[in-house]
Backbone and ligand atoms as CSV (ligand in chain L), in Angstrom:
chain,resi,resn,atom,element,x,y,z
A,1,MET,N,N,62.831,67.096,29.897
A,1,MET,CA,C,62.627,65.979,28.963
A,1,MET,C,C,61.517,66.339,27.974
A,2,LYS,N,N,61.721,66.004,26.723
A,2,LYS,CA,C,60.695,66.254,25.714
A,2,LYS,C,C,59.452,65.417,26.017
A,3,LEU,N,N,58.299,65.983,25.733
A,3,LEU,CA,C,57.035,65.285,25.988
A,3,LEU,C,C,57.046,63.882,25.369
A,4,GLU,N,N,57.535,63.793,24.145
A,4,GLU,CA,C,57.538,62.501,23.463
A,4,GLU,C,C,58.387,61.478,24.190
A,5,ASN,N,N,59.560,61.922,24.658
A,5,ASN,CA,C,60.443,60.999,25.386
A,5,ASN,C,C,59.800,60.557,26.694
A,6,TYR,N,N,59.120,61.497,27.337
A,6,TYR,CA,C,58.459,61.192,28.607
A,6,TYR,C,C,57.385,60.127,28.395
A,7,ILE,N,N,56.550,60.351,27.394
A,7,ILE,CA,C,55.460,59.412,27.125
A,7,ILE,C,C,56.011,58.061,26.694
A,8,LEU,N,N,57.009,58.109,25.814
A,8,LEU,CA,C,57.499,56.859,25.245
A,8,LEU,C,C,58.460,56.140,26.189
A,9,SER,N,N,58.590,56.662,27.426
A,9,SER,CA,C,59.394,55.956,28.429
A,9,SER,C,C,58.479,55.206,29.410
A,10,GLY,N,N,57.200,55.178,29.120
A,10,GLY,CA,C,56.252,54.463,29.975
A,10,GLY,C,C,56.365,52.962,29.809
A,11,LYS,N,N,55.449,52.254,30.443
A,11,LYS,CA,C,55.449,50.798,30.245
A,11,LYS,C,C,54.081,50.322,29.732
A,12,LYS,N,N,54.128,49.193,29.056
A,12,LYS,CA,C,52.933,48.660,28.431
A,12,LYS,C,C,52.095,47.915,29.462
A,13,LEU,N,N,50.849,48.325,29.588
A,13,LEU,CA,C,49.933,47.677,30.532
A,13,LEU,C,C,49.073,46.677,29.761
A,14,PRO,N,N,48.709,45.541,30.402
A,14,PRO,CA,C,47.837,44.592,29.708
A,14,PRO,C,C,46.437,45.174,29.496
A,15,ILE,N,N,45.908,44.991,28.292
A,15,ILE,CA,C,44.565,45.502,27.968
A,15,ILE,C,C,43.528,44.403,28.204
A,16,VAL,N,N,42.503,44.784,28.975
A,16,VAL,CA,C,41.410,43.882,29.325
A,16,VAL,C,C,40.472,43.761,28.117
A,17,THR,N,N,40.000,42.554,27.835
A,17,THR,CA,C,39.076,42.400,26.708
A,17,THR,C,C,37.679,41.985,27.170
A,18,TYR,N,N,36.706,42.346,26.321
A,18,TYR,CA,C,35.304,42.005,26.524
A,18,TYR,C,C,35.152,40.487,26.576
A,19,PRO,N,N,34.341,39.888,27.459
A,19,PRO,CA,C,33.401,40.516,28.397
A,19,PRO,C,C,33.914,40.609,29.839
A,20,ASP,N,N,35.129,41.048,30.062
A,20,ASP,CA,C,35.616,41.225,31.430
A,20,ASP,C,C,34.664,42.177,32.192
A,21,PRO,N,N,34.273,41.811,33.429
A,21,PRO,CA,C,33.285,42.635,34.158
A,21,PRO,C,C,33.707,44.089,34.389
A,22,VAL,N,N,35.013,44.373,34.430
A,22,VAL,CA,C,35.439,45.769,34.677
A,22,VAL,C,C,34.967,46.680,33.541
A,23,LEU,N,N,34.755,46.108,32.345
A,23,LEU,CA,C,34.310,46.898,31.189
A,23,LEU,C,C,32.818,47.232,31.260
A,24,SER,N,N,32.097,46.541,32.158
A,24,SER,CA,C,30.656,46.802,32.319
A,24,SER,C,C,30.357,47.514,33.627
A,25,THR,N,N,31.402,48.005,34.289
A,25,THR,CA,C,31.243,48.647,35.591
A,25,THR,C,C,31.306,50.168,35.433
A,26,VAL,N,N,30.435,50.890,36.130
A,26,VAL,CA,C,30.487,52.353,36.127
A,26,VAL,C,C,31.686,52.781,36.979
A,27,ALA,N,N,32.612,53.517,36.370
A,27,ALA,CA,C,33.866,53.874,37.032
A,27,ALA,C,C,33.677,54.991,38.061
A,28,LYS,N,N,34.571,55.002,39.068
A,28,LYS,CA,C,34.500,55.988,40.164
A,28,LYS,C,C,35.327,57.240,39.821
A,29,PRO,N,N,34.892,58.403,40.334
A,29,PRO,CA,C,35.650,59.629,40.076
A,29,PRO,C,C,37.085,59.533,40.608
A,30,VAL,N,N,37.995,60.237,39.942
A,30,VAL,CA,C,39.378,60.358,40.400
A,30,VAL,C,C,39.392,61.437,41.486
A,31,THR,N,N,40.017,61.130,42.630
A,31,THR,CA,C,40.057,62.103,43.730
A,31,THR,C,C,41.489,62.490,44.108
A,32,GLU,N,N,42.467,61.693,43.698
A,32,GLU,CA,C,43.874,61.981,44.035
A,32,GLU,C,C,44.611,62.430,42.780
A,33,PHE,N,N,45.225,63.626,42.858
A,33,PHE,CA,C,45.901,64.171,41.675
A,33,PHE,C,C,47.418,64.211,41.846
A,34,GLY,N,N,47.973,63.197,42.449
A,34,GLY,CA,C,49.413,63.177,42.728
A,34,GLY,C,C,50.226,62.461,41.672
A,35,GLU,N,N,51.432,62.088,42.101
A,35,GLU,CA,C,52.391,61.431,41.209
A,35,GLU,C,C,51.876,60.091,40.669
A,36,PRO,N,N,51.205,59.252,41.497
A,36,PRO,CA,C,50.715,57.973,40.958
A,36,PRO,C,C,49.768,58.150,39.770
A,37,LEU,N,N,48.947,59.223,39.784
A,37,LEU,CA,C,48.037,59.484,38.663
A,37,LEU,C,C,48.846,59.802,37.404
A,38,LYS,N,N,49.899,60.628,37.577
A,38,LYS,CA,C,50.730,61.007,36.420
A,38,LYS,C,C,51.430,59.791,35.831
A,39,GLU,N,N,51.906,58.906,36.704
A,39,GLU,CA,C,52.573,57.685,36.218
A,39,GLU,C,C,51.589,56.795,35.477
A,40,LEU,N,N,50.368,56.707,36.009
A,40,LEU,CA,C,49.336,55.899,35.350
A,40,LEU,C,C,49.021,56.467,33.959
A,41,VAL,N,N,48.878,57.802,33.881
A,41,VAL,CA,C,48.590,58.458,32.602
A,41,VAL,C,C,49.712,58.192,31.605
A,42,ARG,N,N,50.958,58.287,32.057
A,42,ARG,CA,C,52.090,58.033,31.171
A,42,ARG,C,C,52.041,56.600,30.627
A,43,ASP,N,N,51.775,55.654,31.523
A,43,ASP,CA,C,51.730,54.259,31.081
A,43,ASP,C,C,50.531,53.998,30.167
A,44,MET,N,N,49.417,54.690,30.416
A,44,MET,CA,C,48.251,54.526,29.529
A,44,MET,C,C,48.543,55.089,28.145
A,45,LEU,N,N,49.225,56.236,28.091
A,45,LEU,CA,C,49.583,56.811,26.788
A,45,LEU,C,C,50.541,55.872,26.057
A,46,TYR,N,N,51.527,55.371,26.783
A,46,TYR,CA,C,52.488,54.435,26.176
A,46,TYR,C,C,51.749,53.219,25.611
A,47,THR,N,N,50.834,52.686,26.396
A,47,THR,CA,C,50.073,51.501,25.990
A,47,THR,C,C,49.220,51.807,24.760
A,48,MET,N,N,48.588,52.999,24.754
A,48,MET,CA,C,47.752,53.397,23.612
A,48,MET,C,C,48.590,53.550,22.341
A,49,TYR,N,N,49.733,54.233,22.456
A,49,TYR,CA,C,50.572,54.456,21.262
A,49,TYR,C,C,51.142,53.151,20.712
A,50,HIS,N,N,51.405,52.204,21.595
A,50,HIS,CA,C,52.009,50.953,21.137
A,50,HIS,C,C,50.994,49.897,20.727
A,51,ALA,N,N,49.704,50.142,21.015
A,51,ALA,CA,C,48.693,49.120,20.670
A,51,ALA,C,C,48.581,48.871,19.146
A,52,PRO,N,N,48.491,49.868,18.255
A,52,PRO,CA,C,48.238,51.279,18.524
A,52,PRO,C,C,46.747,51.569,18.496
A,53,GLY,N,N,46.355,52.608,19.234
A,53,GLY,CA,C,44.959,53.037,19.259
A,53,GLY,C,C,44.896,54.548,19.357
A,54,ILE,N,N,43.684,55.107,19.219
A,54,ILE,CA,C,43.541,56.565,19.315
A,54,ILE,C,C,42.923,56.984,20.648
A,55,GLY,N,N,42.551,55.993,21.478
A,55,GLY,CA,C,42.010,56.306,22.795
A,55,GLY,C,C,42.135,55.102,23.706
A,56,LEU,N,N,42.285,55.366,24.993
A,56,LEU,CA,C,42.346,54.267,25.970
A,56,LEU,C,C,41.766,54.760,27.292
A,57,ALA,N,N,40.780,54.042,27.807
A,57,ALA,CA,C,40.135,54.420,29.065
A,57,ALA,C,C,40.651,53.522,30.191
A,58,ALA,N,N,40.708,54.079,31.410
A,58,ALA,CA,C,41.269,53.346,32.555
A,58,ALA,C,C,40.639,51.957,32.760
A,59,PRO,N,N,39.309,51.797,32.588
A,59,PRO,CA,C,38.746,50.448,32.766
A,59,PRO,C,C,39.375,49.417,31.824
A,60,GLN,N,N,39.876,49.878,30.676
A,60,GLN,CA,C,40.486,48.952,29.704
A,60,GLN,C,C,41.816,48.385,30.183
A,61,ILE,N,N,42.403,49.016,31.208
A,61,ILE,CA,C,43.607,48.422,31.791
A,61,ILE,C,C,43.288,47.953,33.218
A,62,GLY,N,N,41.986,47.730,33.457
A,62,GLY,CA,C,41.540,47.122,34.714
A,62,GLY,C,C,41.351,48.075,35.869
A,63,LYS,N,N,41.415,49.398,35.625
A,63,LYS,CA,C,41.220,50.380,36.701
A,63,LYS,C,C,39.893,51.093,36.499
A,64,SER,N,N,38.990,50.905,37.467
A,64,SER,CA,C,37.648,51.439,37.333
A,64,SER,C,C,37.565,52.872,37.859
A,65,ILE,N,N,38.286,53.783,37.175
A,65,ILE,CA,C,38.268,55.210,37.540
A,65,ILE,C,C,38.000,56.048,36.283
A,66,ARG,N,N,37.483,57.296,36.534
A,66,ARG,CA,C,37.029,58.130,35.406
A,66,ARG,C,C,38.204,58.906,34.805
A,67,LEU,N,N,38.875,58.239,33.906
A,67,LEU,CA,C,40.085,58.774,33.273
A,67,LEU,C,C,40.265,58.121,31.912
A,68,PHE,N,N,40.572,58.928,30.899
A,68,PHE,CA,C,41.004,58.338,29.631
A,68,PHE,C,C,41.993,59.247,28.920
A,69,VAL,N,N,42.719,58.646,27.975
A,69,VAL,CA,C,43.681,59.390,27.157
A,69,VAL,C,C,43.280,59.242,25.687
A,70,ILE,N,N,43.607,60.258,24.911
A,70,ILE,CA,C,43.235,60.300,23.492
A,70,ILE,C,C,44.370,60.935,22.692
A,71,ASP,N,N,44.604,60.456,21.495
A,71,ASP,CA,C,45.398,61.174,20.502
A,71,ASP,C,C,44.857,60.787,19.135
A,72,VAL,N,N,44.158,61.713,18.493
A,72,VAL,CA,C,43.555,61.404,17.183
A,72,VAL,C,C,44.424,61.944,16.052
A,73,ASN,N,N,45.644,62.346,16.379
A,73,ASN,CA,C,46.459,63.051,15.387
A,73,ASN,C,C,47.747,62.345,14.950
A,74,TYR,N,N,48.325,61.513,15.798
A,74,TYR,CA,C,49.725,61.097,15.582
A,74,TYR,C,C,49.916,60.137,14.400
A,75,ASP,N,N,51.171,60.059,13.989
A,75,ASP,CA,C,51.571,59.124,12.934
A,75,ASP,C,C,52.543,58.113,13.528
A,76,ARG,N,N,52.478,56.884,13.024
A,76,ARG,CA,C,53.415,55.855,13.460
A,76,ARG,C,C,53.972,55.187,12.216
A,77,GLU,N,N,55.277,55.161,12.131
A,77,GLU,CA,C,55.938,54.531,10.978
A,77,GLU,C,C,56.748,53.354,11.475
A,78,ILE,N,N,56.679,52.258,10.739
A,78,ILE,CA,C,57.462,51.090,11.125
A,78,ILE,C,C,58.701,51.027,10.249
A,79,THR,N,N,59.857,50.967,10.895
A,79,THR,CA,C,61.108,50.800,10.152
A,79,THR,C,C,61.813,49.563,10.703
A,80,LYS,N,N,62.772,49.061,9.975
A,80,LYS,CA,C,63.536,47.893,10.463
A,80,LYS,C,C,64.935,48.349,10.849
A,81,ASN,N,N,65.410,47.890,12.014
A,81,ASN,CA,C,66.762,48.250,12.424
A,81,ASN,C,C,67.776,47.301,11.766
A,82,ALA,N,N,69.053,47.470,12.091
A,82,ALA,CA,C,70.135,46.698,11.453
A,82,ALA,C,C,69.930,45.187,11.577
A,83,GLU,N,N,69.315,44.755,12.691
A,83,GLU,CA,C,69.090,43.306,12.890
A,83,GLU,C,C,67.773,42.831,12.252
A,84,GLY,N,N,67.116,43.740,11.561
A,84,GLY,CA,C,65.862,43.373,10.899
A,84,GLY,C,C,64.665,43.387,11.830
A,85,LYS,N,N,64.846,43.929,13.051
A,85,LYS,CA,C,63.761,44.005,14.021
A,85,LYS,C,C,62.930,45.262,13.758
A,86,ALA,N,N,61.609,45.156,13.914
A,86,ALA,CA,C,60.740,46.302,13.666
A,86,ALA,C,C,60.927,47.368,14.742
A,87,GLU,N,N,61.044,48.619,14.284
A,87,GLU,CA,C,61.134,49.753,15.205
A,87,GLU,C,C,60.057,50.755,14.828
A,88,TYR,N,N,59.496,51.392,15.814
A,88,TYR,CA,C,58.417,52.342,15.554
A,88,TYR,C,C,58.903,53.765,15.737
A,89,GLN,N,N,58.566,54.602,14.766
A,89,GLN,CA,C,58.895,56.029,14.837
A,89,GLN,C,C,57.575,56.773,14.981
A,90,TYR,N,N,57.466,57.565,16.026
A,90,TYR,CA,C,56.234,58.330,16.247
A,90,TYR,C,C,56.465,59.788,15.903
A,91,SER,N,N,55.451,60.404,15.294
A,91,SER,CA,C,55.548,61.837,15.024
A,91,SER,C,C,54.195,62.506,15.240
A,92,ASP,N,N,54.240,63.822,15.393
A,92,ASP,CA,C,53.034,64.645,15.601
A,92,ASP,C,C,52.177,64.182,16.781
A,93,LEU,N,N,52.830,63.812,17.871
A,93,LEU,CA,C,52.062,63.382,19.050
A,93,LEU,C,C,51.267,64.559,19.607
A,94,GLU,N,N,49.994,64.312,19.880
A,94,GLU,CA,C,49.135,65.327,20.493
A,94,GLU,C,C,48.321,64.668,21.600
A,95,PRO,N,N,48.993,64.227,22.686
A,95,PRO,CA,C,48.287,63.506,23.741
A,95,PRO,C,C,47.303,64.406,24.488
A,96,MET,N,N,46.126,63.874,24.761
A,96,MET,CA,C,45.124,64.589,25.540
A,96,MET,C,C,44.712,63.699,26.710
A,97,VAL,N,N,44.571,64.307,27.883
A,97,VAL,CA,C,44.242,63.556,29.096
A,97,VAL,C,C,42.944,64.120,29.672
A,98,PHE,N,N,41.983,63.265,29.939
A,98,PHE,CA,C,40.682,63.686,30.466
A,98,PHE,C,C,40.418,62.986,31.791
A,99,VAL,N,N,40.313,63.785,32.848
A,99,VAL,CA,C,40.021,63.249,34.170
A,99,VAL,C,C,38.621,63.731,34.564
A,100,ASN,N,N,37.799,62.824,35.050
A,100,ASN,CA,C,36.416,63.123,35.464
A,100,ASN,C,C,35.633,63.913,34.395
A,101,PRO,N,N,35.658,63.457,33.138
A,101,PRO,CA,C,34.950,64.197,32.085
A,101,PRO,C,C,33.436,64.114,32.230
A,102,VAL,N,N,32.769,65.196,31.809
A,102,VAL,CA,C,31.304,65.227,31.788
A,102,VAL,C,C,30.876,65.868,30.470
A,103,ILE,N,N,30.021,65.183,29.723
A,103,ILE,CA,C,29.493,65.760,28.486
A,103,ILE,C,C,28.374,66.720,28.871
A,104,THR,N,N,28.568,68.017,28.554
A,104,THR,CA,C,27.628,69.044,29.017
A,104,THR,C,C,26.712,69.548,27.906
A,105,GLY,N,N,27.015,69.156,26.661
A,105,GLY,CA,C,26.161,69.585,25.557
A,105,GLY,C,C,26.403,68.724,24.339
A,106,THR,N,N,25.349,68.544,23.524
A,106,THR,CA,C,25.493,67.719,22.321
A,106,THR,C,C,24.696,68.357,21.193
A,107,SER,N,N,25.144,68.120,19.951
A,107,SER,CA,C,24.316,68.538,18.820
A,107,SER,C,C,24.609,67.679,17.597
A,108,GLY,N,N,23.598,67.538,16.744
A,108,GLY,CA,C,23.744,66.816,15.483
A,108,GLY,C,C,23.924,65.324,15.665
A,109,ALA,N,N,24.083,64.635,14.544
A,109,ALA,CA,C,24.283,63.187,14.570
A,109,ALA,C,C,25.227,62.790,13.459
A,110,THR,N,N,26.006,61.741,13.693
A,110,THR,CA,C,26.947,61.264,12.699
A,110,THR,C,C,27.169,59.769,12.919
A,111,THR,N,N,27.720,59.085,11.922
A,111,THR,CA,C,28.098,57.683,12.139
A,111,THR,C,C,29.545,57.508,11.718
A,112,TYR,N,N,30.203,56.556,12.363
A,112,TYR,CA,C,31.616,56.314,12.099
A,112,TYR,C,C,31.908,54.847,12.378
A,113,GLU,N,N,32.792,54.253,11.579
A,113,GLU,CA,C,33.151,52.864,11.819
A,113,GLU,C,C,34.150,52.798,12.966
A,114,GLU,N,N,33.689,52.269,14.109
A,114,GLU,CA,C,34.522,52.249,15.305
A,114,GLU,C,C,35.110,50.880,15.569
A,115,GLY,N,N,36.221,50.903,16.277
A,115,GLY,CA,C,36.830,49.685,16.778
A,115,GLY,C,C,37.229,49.945,18.214
A,116,CYS,N,N,37.715,48.929,18.912
A,116,CYS,CA,C,38.067,49.108,20.325
A,116,CYS,C,C,39.157,48.104,20.679
A,117,LEU,N,N,40.177,48.570,21.401
A,117,LEU,CA,C,41.279,47.679,21.790
A,117,LEU,C,C,40.783,46.540,22.689
A,118,SER,N,N,39.624,46.729,23.322
A,118,SER,CA,C,39.072,45.686,24.192
A,118,SER,C,C,38.142,44.731,23.452
A,119,VAL,N,N,37.872,45.039,22.168
A,119,VAL,CA,C,37.029,44.161,21.347
A,119,VAL,C,C,37.779,43.896,20.043
A,120,PRO,N,N,38.899,43.177,20.118
A,120,PRO,CA,C,39.756,43.050,18.938
A,120,PRO,C,C,39.047,42.426,17.739
A,121,GLY,N,N,39.311,42.979,16.558
A,121,GLY,CA,C,38.800,42.409,15.312
A,121,GLY,C,C,37.395,42.837,14.931
A,122,VAL,N,N,36.737,43.658,15.748
A,122,VAL,CA,C,35.368,44.080,15.433
A,122,VAL,C,C,35.370,45.563,15.039
A,123,TYR,N,N,34.815,45.856,13.868
A,123,TYR,CA,C,34.681,47.226,13.383
A,123,TYR,C,C,33.262,47.403,12.884
A,124,GLU,N,N,32.536,48.337,13.474
A,124,GLU,CA,C,31.135,48.542,13.096
A,124,GLU,C,C,30.789,50.020,13.170
A,125,GLU,N,N,29.840,50.415,12.321
A,125,GLU,CA,C,29.352,51.788,12.336
A,125,GLU,C,C,28.523,52.029,13.586
A,126,VAL,N,N,28.801,53.126,14.267
A,126,VAL,CA,C,28.062,53.492,15.471
A,126,VAL,C,C,27.522,54.902,15.284
A,127,LYS,N,N,26.291,55.125,15.749
A,127,LYS,CA,C,25.689,56.454,15.667
A,127,LYS,C,C,26.136,57.278,16.889
A,128,ARG,N,N,26.612,58.476,16.634
A,128,ARG,CA,C,27.088,59.363,17.706
A,128,ARG,C,C,26.578,60.779,17.475
A,129,PHE,N,N,26.767,61.633,18.512
A,129,PHE,CA,C,26.515,63.063,18.316
A,129,PHE,C,C,27.634,63.620,17.438
A,130,ASP,N,N,27.290,64.612,16.644
A,130,ASP,CA,C,28.266,65.222,15.749
A,130,ASP,C,C,29.247,66.093,16.524
A,131,SER,N,N,28.693,66.876,17.436
A,131,SER,CA,C,29.494,67.844,18.170
A,131,SER,C,C,29.132,67.764,19.655
A,132,ILE,N,N,30.134,67.856,20.520
A,132,ILE,CA,C,29.840,67.804,21.959
A,132,ILE,C,C,30.678,68.835,22.727
A,133,ASN,N,N,30.172,69.198,23.907
A,133,ASN,CA,C,30.939,69.992,24.858
A,133,ASN,C,C,31.316,69.087,26.009
A,134,VAL,N,N,32.552,69.171,26.444
A,134,VAL,CA,C,33.018,68.330,27.549
A,134,VAL,C,C,33.720,69.189,28.594
A,135,LYS,N,N,33.305,68.997,29.847
A,135,LYS,CA,C,33.999,69.600,30.985
A,135,LYS,C,C,34.875,68.500,31.566
A,136,TYR,N,N,36.103,68.802,31.930
A,136,TYR,CA,C,36.988,67.771,32.480
A,136,TYR,C,C,38.078,68.423,33.310
A,137,GLN,N,N,38.834,67.588,33.999
A,137,GLN,CA,C,39.986,68.067,34.756
A,137,GLN,C,C,41.257,67.533,34.107
A,138,ASP,N,N,42.362,68.262,34.296
A,138,ASP,CA,C,43.649,67.746,33.823
A,138,ASP,C,C,44.323,66.972,34.968
A,139,MET,N,N,45.566,66.553,34.743
A,139,MET,CA,C,46.260,65.726,35.739
A,139,MET,C,C,46.519,66.445,37.057
A,140,ASP,N,N,46.432,67.805,37.027
A,140,ASP,CA,C,46.630,68.576,38.254
A,140,ASP,C,C,45.305,68.931,38.924
A,141,GLY,N,N,44.203,68.487,38.319
A,141,GLY,CA,C,42.896,68.753,38.907
A,141,GLY,C,C,42.269,70.050,38.404
A,142,LYS,N,N,42.976,70.760,37.525
A,142,LYS,CA,C,42.457,72.021,36.985
A,142,LYS,C,C,41.318,71.745,36.011
A,143,GLU,N,N,40.265,72.580,36.063
A,143,GLU,CA,C,39.106,72.345,35.204
A,143,GLU,C,C,39.229,73.015,33.839
A,144,HIS,N,N,38.723,72.317,32.827
A,144,HIS,CA,C,38.746,72.818,31.454
A,144,HIS,C,C,37.416,72.485,30.797
A,145,GLU,N,N,37.158,73.150,29.669
A,145,GLU,CA,C,35.985,72.797,28.881
A,145,GLU,C,C,36.355,72.929,27.408
A,146,ILE,N,N,35.956,71.937,26.592
A,146,ILE,CA,C,36.221,72.046,25.154
A,146,ILE,C,C,34.972,71.715,24.353
A,147,ASN,N,N,34.979,72.206,23.134
A,147,ASN,CA,C,33.969,71.808,22.160
A,147,ASN,C,C,34.696,70.926,21.151
A,148,ALA,N,N,34.155,69.743,20.888
A,148,ALA,CA,C,34.822,68.808,19.984
A,148,ALA,C,C,33.924,68.435,18.828
A,149,ASN,N,N,34.558,68.275,17.646
A,149,ASN,CA,C,33.858,67.850,16.436
A,149,ASN,C,C,34.617,66.685,15.817
A,150,GLU,N,N,34.013,66.123,14.768
A,150,GLU,CA,C,34.671,65.104,13.955
A,150,GLU,C,C,35.229,63.959,14.795
A,151,LEU,N,N,36.438,63.486,14.428
A,151,LEU,CA,C,36.978,62.280,15.067
A,151,LEU,C,C,37.186,62.453,16.578
A,152,LEU,N,N,37.592,63.650,16.997
A,152,LEU,CA,C,37.789,63.864,18.439
A,152,LEU,C,C,36.477,63.707,19.197
A,153,SER,N,N,35.390,64.237,18.623
A,153,SER,CA,C,34.076,64.118,19.251
A,153,SER,C,C,33.657,62.654,19.372
A,154,ILE,N,N,33.860,61.891,18.309
A,154,ILE,CA,C,33.487,60.470,18.294
A,154,ILE,C,C,34.315,59.695,19.317
A,155,CYS,N,N,35.620,59.980,19.313
A,155,CYS,CA,C,36.528,59.286,20.227
A,155,CYS,C,C,36.182,59.608,21.692
A,156,LEU,N,N,35.876,60.883,21.967
A,156,LEU,CA,C,35.494,61.283,23.324
A,156,LEU,C,C,34.235,60.534,23.776
A,157,GLN,N,N,33.260,60.393,22.882
A,157,GLN,CA,C,32.016,59.699,23.248
A,157,GLN,C,C,32.275,58.215,23.485
A,158,HIS,N,N,33.142,57.620,22.644
A,158,HIS,CA,C,33.495,56.202,22.799
A,158,HIS,C,C,34.202,55.968,24.134
A,159,GLU,N,N,35.184,56.833,24.464
A,159,GLU,CA,C,35.944,56.658,25.714
A,159,GLU,C,C,35.073,56.964,26.928
A,160,ASN,N,N,34.225,57.996,26.801
A,160,ASN,CA,C,33.337,58.340,27.915
A,160,ASN,C,C,32.370,57.192,28.214
A,161,ASP,N,N,31.932,56.501,27.174
A,161,ASP,CA,C,31.089,55.315,27.354
A,161,ASP,C,C,31.799,54.269,28.216
A,162,HIS,N,N,33.107,54.084,27.993
A,162,HIS,CA,C,33.859,53.097,28.800
A,162,HIS,C,C,33.744,53.413,30.294
A,163,LEU,N,N,33.715,54.712,30.635
A,163,LEU,CA,C,33.636,55.098,32.051
A,163,LEU,C,C,32.260,54.782,32.629
A,164,ASP,N,N,31.274,54.677,31.734
A,164,ASP,CA,C,29.916,54.331,32.167
A,164,ASP,C,C,29.634,52.840,31.988
A,165,GLY,N,N,30.675,52.067,31.718
A,165,GLY,CA,C,30.506,50.613,31.601
A,165,GLY,C,C,29.864,50.178,30.289
A,166,ILE,N,N,30.025,51.019,29.251
A,166,ILE,CA,C,29.419,50.692,27.953
A,166,ILE,C,C,30.517,50.467,26.904
A,167,VAL,N,N,30.534,49.279,26.330
A,167,VAL,CA,C,31.454,48.965,25.237
A,167,VAL,C,C,30.699,49.227,23.929
A,168,PHE,N,N,31.398,49.669,22.873
A,168,PHE,CA,C,30.690,50.173,21.681
A,168,PHE,C,C,29.742,49.167,21.048
A,169,ILE,N,N,29.997,47.866,21.219
A,169,ILE,CA,C,29.073,46.892,20.612
A,169,ILE,C,C,27.680,46.945,21.263
A,170,GLU,N,N,27.611,47.503,22.487
A,170,GLU,CA,C,26.306,47.683,23.148
A,170,GLU,C,C,25.432,48.685,22.387
A,171,ARG,N,N,26.060,49.508,21.555
A,171,ARG,CA,C,25.320,50.550,20.830
A,171,ARG,C,C,24.854,50.094,19.450
A,172,LEU,N,N,25.131,48.824,19.098
A,172,LEU,CA,C,24.706,48.298,17.801
A,172,LEU,C,C,23.281,47.768,17.895
A,173,SER,N,N,22.720,47.363,16.747
A,173,SER,CA,C,21.383,46.765,16.740
A,173,SER,C,C,21.420,45.487,17.577
A,174,ASN,N,N,20.266,45.058,18.079
A,174,ASN,CA,C,20.216,43.859,18.917
A,174,ASN,C,C,20.818,42.644,18.224
A,175,LEU,N,N,20.535,42.535,16.924
A,175,LEU,CA,C,21.020,41.394,16.152
A,175,LEU,C,C,22.549,41.357,16.161
A,176,LYS,N,N,23.170,42.476,15.808
A,176,LYS,CA,C,24.637,42.557,15.756
A,176,LYS,C,C,25.244,42.424,17.145
A,177,LYS,N,N,24.605,43.068,18.117
A,177,LYS,CA,C,25.096,43.042,19.497
A,177,LYS,C,C,25.178,41.602,19.994
A,178,ASN,N,N,24.094,40.864,19.805
A,178,ASN,CA,C,24.055,39.473,20.284
A,178,ASN,C,C,25.063,38.604,19.547
A,179,PHE,N,N,25.220,38.850,18.257
A,179,PHE,CA,C,26.188,38.101,17.451
A,179,PHE,C,C,27.600,38.296,18.017
A,180,TYR,N,N,27.986,39.556,18.247
A,180,TYR,CA,C,29.341,39.834,18.726
A,180,TYR,C,C,29.545,39.378,20.162
A,181,LYS,N,N,28.504,39.511,20.987
A,181,LYS,CA,C,28.611,39.075,22.382
A,181,LYS,C,C,28.930,37.594,22.430
A,182,LYS,N,N,28.173,36.814,21.659
A,182,LYS,CA,C,28.383,35.372,21.634
A,182,LYS,C,C,29.763,35.033,21.116
A,183,LYS,N,N,30.153,35.733,20.048
A,183,LYS,CA,C,31.460,35.497,19.423
A,183,LYS,C,C,32.597,35.790,20.412
A,184,MET,N,N,32.505,36.921,21.117
A,184,MET,CA,C,33.556,37.313,22.053
A,184,MET,C,C,33.641,36.345,23.221
A,185,VAL,N,N,32.502,35.920,23.721
A,185,VAL,CA,C,32.490,35.000,24.852
A,185,VAL,C,C,33.110,33.665,24.429
A,186,LYS,N,N,32.755,33.213,23.220
A,186,LYS,CA,C,33.293,31.957,22.701
A,186,LYS,C,C,34.824,32.033,22.560
A,187,GLU,N,N,35.298,33.161,22.022
A,187,GLU,CA,C,36.738,33.320,21.825
A,187,GLU,C,C,37.484,33.368,23.135
A,188,LYS,N,N,36.825,33.926,24.142
A,188,LYS,CA,C,37.454,34.023,25.458
A,188,LYS,C,C,37.569,32.659,26.111
A,189,VAL,N,N,36.569,31.826,25.881
A,189,VAL,CA,C,36.534,30.501,26.497
A,189,VAL,C,C,37.582,29.586,25.859
A,190,ARG,N,N,37.740,29.769,24.544
A,190,ARG,CA,C,38.669,28.922,23.808
A,190,ARG,C,C,40.103,28.998,24.303
L,1,NI,NI,NI,37.159,51.277,23.349
């Protein structure tokens, strides 16, 4: 089966929104590398592509484990079928899976306007490292190390924060942080 067909045959998982406590919890390492992990990864990729987003961490679907998926490259086109229903065409998929990632080196500084599927409607500039080194495992438990720059570096830092119980609004100034916290809590109550 083509990678794209495999990924796009997953199912959509509900995304947890701030201030759900799972988003503030430090996630546990992944220890089982069997079929259930692969199925979870497939469903997380499916959920990310259909949200759509460029990254999704396990805590965002309510699982407090050290795992996230990323694709900073793909394109999504919306077309209408014969009945006028919207259909999505995906191209240039470059799914990346990170299990038990550890940032082992950092350099430089950059800012980027970030958003998060768990904090809908909020986009703010966040200060990040420009370049990072990450050690991680793949779905089979094999170890890898990469050096990341630009959007991949930013996305990796954002997703890695989720594993440490940090949502990106926590990285804003106190004034902005408190504003968004109150706003999100109010919207959740409503
Ligand atoms: Ni996020």
